[in-house]
N, C-alpha and C positions, 0 to 999 in steps of 0.2 A: 698703413694707411698714418700720413701726419694728423696729431692734434694739435693743432692751434690753441694758444694764451685766447687770442678771440674766441677759438670753439669754446675753451671752458669756459670762459667768463659768460656767452651767451647759455652755456648747460645752466650754471650755475642760478642765472635770472632766472629760467623757466622752472626751477626746484622750488625758489623763493616764491615767483610770484603766481605761477598756475599750479594750483593745490590738485585738480585730475591728472595731471601730466605725472606729479609725484608718485599719485597713486598707481597710476598705471603701471610705473616705473618701478614702483614696490612689488605689485603683485607679479610683473613678469620676472623679476627677482625670486623670488621666492618660488615659484613653479619650476625655475631653472633651477633651484638647488635640490628638486626629490628626485627622485632617480625613477625614468621612467622604463616603465616595461622595454626589454629587449626584443627585439623580434623572435618569432621560435619558444620565447620561453613558456615556459607548463605555465597553467592554473592549475594547481591540485584539488581533488575534493578534500573532505576530510576523512567521508566515510559514511556519514550520518545522516544524508543528505536525498530528499526524493525531489523527483521533477514533477513541476505543475507548470504549464504554458513557456518549455522552455528556462524556469526561471527554477535555482536548487533552493531548496528550504532546506535548515537543519530539522532534526525529529529529536535527536538527542539517543539512538539505537540503530545496532548496525545496519546499512540498507547496502543491497548490491544491485544494481542498476544493471540493464539490459542492455549497456555498452562495455558493460565489463568482464571481464573473464571471467568462467563460471557462473554469469546472468545466462536469464533467461529471455529472448528478446522474439514477443510477440507481432514485431515488423517483418519480421523472416518471412518468406512467400513458402522456404523448402522444411520438411520435417527435420526436427532437431535431434531424431534418436534414430532414424534410419540409415542404413549405408549411403555412406556420402555418393556416390555413384546412383543412387535411386533415388538421391532425396529430396531433387527436383519438381518443380510443380506436375508438370505434365506425367510424368511416372506416380507421384503421388497420388494424382487425382484416377488414374487408373488402377490402382491399388489397395485403395481406400476411398470408394464409393459413398462413404458420409463425409468425404471432403469436397463441398460443393464450389469454393470459393477460395482465389487464392491467400484473401485478403480475412482475418478473423477481427478484424474492428472497424469502426466506421465514421461517420461523423455526428459529433452532435447537433441534433437539430431543435430540442426542445426550446421554445421559448425565442427563439431567434427570429428577427423581421427577414425579407426576401434579399433586401441589401444586406445584412450581416450576415448571413448563409454564404452570401456570393463572399464574403470579405474573410472568411474559414475555412471555404473547402479546400483550400491547399494546404491547409492546417494550421495559417496562420494568427492562432486564437492570443489574445493579450491578456490578460491575468484577470483586468475588471469585467471583461465579457464573461470569461470563463468563471468567476465569483456569480455570475446572476443568474446560469446555466446550473450549476451542481448544487445540490442542495441535500444529497442521501447518501449515507454511507452504508453498503449492503454486506453484511458477515455471513462467511458460508464455510461450511467443514468441506476437506476435498472427497474424501473416502477412497483417497488415493494413498494415504500414509503419510507421505514427504513430499517434498513440494518440486523432487526433480519427478517421481513421478506422476504428482497431477498437471504439470506442463505437459508433459507424455501425451498426455490421456486429453488434454482438450488440445494442443496444438499439434499433434500428429494422427490424432483418429476423430478429434471432432471441429467443427467450426465455432469454438467457443473462444472468449481469452477473460483475463483480469488483470485489474491492473496492479493489483498485490499477493503476492501468496508469501506466508508467514511457515517457516520449517520447524519440526519440534524445538531444535536447538532455540529459538528467538531470532532467526536468520531470518530478514525481513528482502523480499524480493519484489522490485519495481519492473515489470513486464513491457509498462507503456506510460507514456508523457501524459499526466491527468489527463490534458486537452481532448486524448481519442474516448471514442466510444465503446466502451469494450464491450461483449459479448456473454453476461452471468447472471443477469437480472430482469428478461422480457421487456416489458412496460416500463421499467425502472431505467433501463440504460442508460437512457438519454440525461438522466439528471442525476446519476449517480456514480460512486466511485467501489470497485468491488475489492473484496479480499478473499482467496483463498484459505484457510488453517488448517495443516497438514493433523489430521486426525479421520479414524475410522468410523466416525457417525456413528448412529443412534437405531434402533431394532428393537421392533415388538416382537412378542412370543412365539410368533404366527412364521417369523423368516428366520430366513439362515444367514447366522453373524459369522462373522471373519473374528469375532472381538479377542475369542481365546487361542489366535494366533499373534496378535499382536500384543498380548501384555501378562505377565508371568505373576503370579504370586510369591513374594519372598516371606521365608519365616519370618522375619522381624515384623510382620504386619503392613511394608511397603511393596508398591507394585511397580513392577519394570517394565516402561515399554522396549519392546523386542521386535526389530526390524524383520520380516522373515527373510531367510538367506539369499532365495532367489533375485531380492532387489540390491544384492548385492552394498548393503551400507547405505542406501534411499539415497546417494548424494548429501548429505549432511554434512556441512559446511565447518562444523567444530569436530574435531578429531576427539576420535577416542569419547562422543558424545554419550551419556548414559541419562535416559531421560523416564521422569517417571510423572505421572499425572496426579495434579495437585490437591485430589483428592484419592486415598491410596484405594476407594472401593466402588464399585458402576454406581451411575447416580440413576435414579428413574426418577421421570418426572411425564406428563401430558402434554405435548405439542398436536396440535389438527383435531382434538379429540383423541389422540391415542395413545396408549401408554408404552412409552421409550424405554430403552435402556441404553447408556453411552458411557463410557471413560471418560475422562475431563481434561483438558489440555495442560500442558504442562505450565508450570510459574514460568517459567522462558517465553512461552505463549504470550503471557498476560504481561507481562512486563513490557515488551513490545508492542501487542495493541494497543496497550493504556496509553504509548509514547506518541505511537503514531495516531491515534483518535484524536488524544488531546490538539495536535499539529493538525489535524484537517481541520478540526471544527476552530481551530485561529484562522486560517488560510480562506477557509470558506466563510464566510457570515452569516448567511442562510441557515446553514449546516447546526441545529440547535446540538448540544452535548448531552444527548439521553436518547431514551428507548421507548418504543409506544409503550404507552399506561392506559390504564381503565379510569373507570373515577374514580376507585378508592385507589389509586397510587400504584395497582399491581402489574406487572408484566403483562401483557396482552398475547397469551402463548398461540396466536394461532394467524392466518390471513386478515387483514384489516380491508373495512369492506371500500368499496371501490372509492366513496366519495374521500373516506377520510385517507387515504393511500395518496391521494391526489392533493391533499391539502397535506401532508406530513412532511417534515425538514429536521430530519436528523438522522441516528442512528439507528439500525434494525436488521432483523435477519430477513431471511429467503423465507422464512416461512410467512412473512408479514404480507409477502406480495404476492406468492404462489400457493396454491390451497395441497400441491402435488407434491410440495417440500418439506423437511422439516428440520432442516440447519438454520443455526449452529447447536440445534438439538438440549436436551432439558439439562444438559452437567455446565451449560454454557452460564458463568457467573457474571451477567450483566454491571450487577450492582458493584460488583469488583470491578470489571473495566472502568462504566459511567463514573463512577462516584469518586474513583482517582484519576480518572483522564478530567474531571472538571477541581480538581486539588491543583494538579498539573497544570491547570490553566492558568492559575490564582497562585502559584506558590510553592507545591512539590506535594509527592506523595504520601498517603498514611503509612503510620508506622508497619502494620500489617504488610504493606505490597514492598516496602524498603525489606522488611525479614526475611518472606519469600524469597526476593530477588539473589539474593545469598546464598539459599542451597542451588546445589548442582553446579553444572557447566555452564556457562555465557556464553554466548559468543562476544566478541572483544572488538573495536572500531579500530 
């Protein structure tokens, strides 16, 4: 195309006498200087993000999403650990009568108007609406020992699901977007996020306990987590991981009026859980970063009365919701998780957490 002297003169006139034209030209040129994303270019994760209403949020610790190799996908209909030729829903239902539905999750209905429910029923939540609904974070122990075994029990044998699983090495698995209503905490399902922490649980003196099969006392006073051979390593992601409970001896305590004994969680689990807790309390403004306390400021070790549970917004145990549950048990260090999550939200970990995070194998981003 020919560019005449007259055209050049008119162009210069527009630049001098039409500021909006000059501004528009400047913006167009600056935009053209940037490298536009090429069609088909990958947008990589860094590996520490969780998914909330389709958006990724960094939490500062290793997260394996359900979309990744080695992840656990609660959206799938077929059983994850059965022979693949028998994994379809029809065969699964015939072989496992406790599986009554192919869907292990549902729609969050709490606090939604009929119009909002119609808007999200296809899965199309936006973050502001989800932030109005979610206000509780429920902590469970899985009584399965490892996250792989936990998912197998929940997904292949029961009509249950949970948003997160936390393995013994501190690897965090997300199985569903947090917009979904997971089946993990009965009346709190619609308003809560749930996590199953790999731990064999707490037992009374009258109960048969598997703890001796999972924990070995060493001559140096240390206790080592030992995954039974039948679980073939348990699917722990960190190679050659050797785990130790944060406290070397069993912890006794009263939950739901019963004296129970339990081995503590690993330092790697506490570190990852602290970061996840801080992130959730940041993402969901209605979720207070605290646990249920009595008038003197001490932990409430039993189910909350119905009216208190209805009005509670924060982090809680499964036993705060149901009288027949005792998780996360007497060994769980509430002040360690909540206190350091609060500090992390405003600046960083305490020296104690920094020190414990240095010991043992850790999951890498």
